C-alpha positions, -999 to +999 in steps of 0.1 A: +258-868+618+268-890+588+294-879+564+268-877+536+246-854+558+276-832+566+284-829+529+249-820+520+248-794+548+281-780+537+269-776+501+236-760+511+256-734+532+279-727+503+249-721+479+235-696+504+268-677+505+270-678+467+234-665+463+243-635+485+272-627+462+249-629+432+223-606+449+251-581+454+262-586+418+297-596+428+302-620+400+339-629+405+334-637+441+303-657+434+320-677+407+349-684+431+325-698+456+309-720+429+343-732+418+351-740+454+318-760+458+326-779+426+362-787+439+346-801+470+322-823+451+291-803+444+280-815+409+243-808+409+243-798+372+205-795+368+203-770+397+233-750+385+225-751+348+189-739+348+170-742+380+188-718+404+172-684+397+200-667+416+225-677+389+207-659+361+230-629+360+261-651+354+249-679+332+263-660+302+298-655+317+325-676+301+339-686+335+304-700+344+301-718+311+335-735+315+326-746+350+293-760+338+311-781+312+330-798+340+300-801+363+279-816+335+306-842+327+309-852+364+271-853+367+266-875+337+294-899+346+286-902+383+285-937+396+270-946+430 
């Protein structure tokens, strides 16, 4: 499996774990997982900012907003 495929698989698994935290309304734990995913290179800003319905209950949190500023900056400045 290529490194890119491994990274994609890793991030998909992390999002599944985060979504479970959100379903349980464990906001701090879910935000920690999101921050961890960002630290490991997950910068899919469109998904995190508005498309992921499982994030609806934390989009108003200051910690989430701060993370989204960093994610958006990385997303907009990404170079292949």
